[in-house]
C-alpha positions in Angstrom: 6.5 70.1 136.3 3.4 68.1 136.1 5.2 65.7 134.0 7.9 65.2 136.7 5.4 64.7 139.3 3.5 62.0 137.3 6.9 60.2 136.6 7.7 60.2 140.2 4.7 58.0 140.8 4.9 56.1 137.7 8.4 55.0 138.6 7.4 53.7 142.0 9.0 50.4 143.0 6.6 47.4 142.2 6.4 46.3 146.1 5.2 49.9 146.9 2.4 50.3 144.2 -0.4 48.9 146.2 0.5 50.6 149.3 0.8 53.9 147.7 -2.5 53.4 145.8 -4.3 52.8 149.2 -2.6 55.9 150.7 -2.2 58.5 147.9 -5.3 58.0 145.8 -9.1 58.1 146.3 -9.7 54.8 144.5 -12.3 52.4 146.1 -10.5 49.5 148.0 -12.2 46.9 145.8 -10.5 48.4 142.5 -7.1 48.4 144.5 -7.7 44.8 145.4 -8.1 44.1 141.6 -4.9 45.9 140.9 -2.9 44.2 143.7 -3.5 40.8 141.7 -1.5 42.2 138.6 1.8 40.4 138.2 5.0 41.1 135.9 4.5 43.5 133.2 0.8 44.0 134.2 1.9 45.9 137.3 2.9 48.8 135.1 -0.8 49.3 134.4 -1.3 49.8 138.2 1.8 52.2 138.1 0.0 54.3 135.4 -3.3 54.5 137.5 -1.2 55.4 140.6 0.6 58.1 138.6 -2.6 59.6 137.0 -4.7 59.4 140.2 -2.0 61.0 142.4 -1.4 63.8 139.9 -5.1 64.4 139.6 -5.4 64.7 143.4 -2.7 67.0 143.8 -2.5 69.0 140.5 -6.0 68.6 139.1 -7.4 66.7 136.2 -6.0 68.9 133.3 -2.4 68.5 134.8 -2.9 64.6 135.1 -4.3 64.4 131.4 -1.2 66.5 130.3 1.2 64.4 132.0 -0.4 61.1 131.1 -0.3 62.2 127.4 3.2 63.5 127.6 4.4 60.2 128.9 2.4 58.1 126.4 3.9 60.2 123.5 7.4 59.9 125.0 7.5 56.3 125.9 4.8 54.4 124.0 5.2 56.3 120.8 8.7 57.4 121.0 7.8 61.0 119.9 9.4 64.1 121.2 6.4 65.0 123.4 5.9 68.9 124.0 5.2 68.4 127.7 8.7 67.3 128.4 11.1 69.5 130.3 12.3 72.0 127.8 15.2 74.5 127.8 15.7 77.1 125.2 19.1 77.8 123.7 20.4 80.1 121.0 21.7 78.3 117.7 25.2 79.8 118.3 25.3 78.8 121.9 24.0 75.3 120.9 26.3 74.2 117.9 29.9 73.2 119.0 28.7 72.7 122.6 29.9 69.3 124.2 26.9 67.2 124.8 28.4 66.4 128.2 28.0 70.0 129.1 24.5 70.1 127.6 23.4 67.0 129.9 24.6 68.9 132.9 22.7 72.2 131.8 19.5 70.4 131.2 19.7 68.7 134.6 19.9 65.1 133.2 23.3 64.8 134.8 24.7 66.5 138.0 28.3 66.6 136.6 30.4 66.2 133.6 31.7 63.0 135.1 28.3 61.7 135.7 27.3 62.6 131.9 30.5 60.8 130.8 29.8 57.7 132.7 26.2 57.8 131.2 27.6 58.3 127.5 30.1 55.5 128.2 27.5 53.1 129.5 25.2 53.7 126.5 22.6 55.7 128.4 23.3 59.1 126.9 21.2 59.7 123.8 20.5 62.5 121.4 17.4 62.0 119.4 17.1 58.6 120.6 20.6 57.5 119.4 23.4 56.8 121.8 26.4 59.3 121.9 30.0 59.0 122.9 31.5 61.0 125.7 33.3 63.1 123.0 30.0 64.1 121.0 29.5 67.7 120.0 26.4 69.4 119.2 25.9 70.1 115.4 23.1 71.6 113.2 22.3 68.2 112.0 21.0 67.3 115.4 18.3 70.0 115.1 15.0 68.6 113.7 12.5 70.6 111.6 10.8 71.8 114.6 14.1 73.3 116.0 14.0 70.6 118.7 16.8 68.3 120.0 15.8 65.4 122.5 18.2 64.5 125.1 17.8 61.2 127.0 19.4 59.9 130.1 18.4 56.3 130.3 14.9 55.2 129.4 13.1 57.3 131.7 14.6 61.0 131.8 14.3 63.3 128.8 14.7 67.0 128.0 14.0 68.8 125.0 16.4 71.7 123.8 14.5 74.2 121.8 17.0 75.9 119.4 16.3 79.5 118.5 
């Protein structure tokens, strides 16, 4: 998805940001030189620019704008941004399902064991609240828009649209 592509660049290691800006964006070298001087938390601004410019170059401006707004909504505002990866599921299939299975089905974990470790470490969240490795999906997890947000750590999210 456009969002996943954007996030790939947004999650670049600090040490690689300037090199990637030079290689994968059309930014002028003097602008990159200014970004190179950023330190600490400020480097995140350079990562946002890298993600936006690389996405715009490969996917187009509309895709870059959409991905940037989805990231802003999800990470800066804590909203359930519509541009996040989404899976649809019937209410009957959702309710009573183990969240470990849902993390695997959504692609947030590659196996139940990985999902279990994620939950035990506090990184598995449903609607931004940590869950245990025995958590079961219930109707109370579904919001007014029929959405449930699954998160694996701070950077990986998927929405479940319950029909």
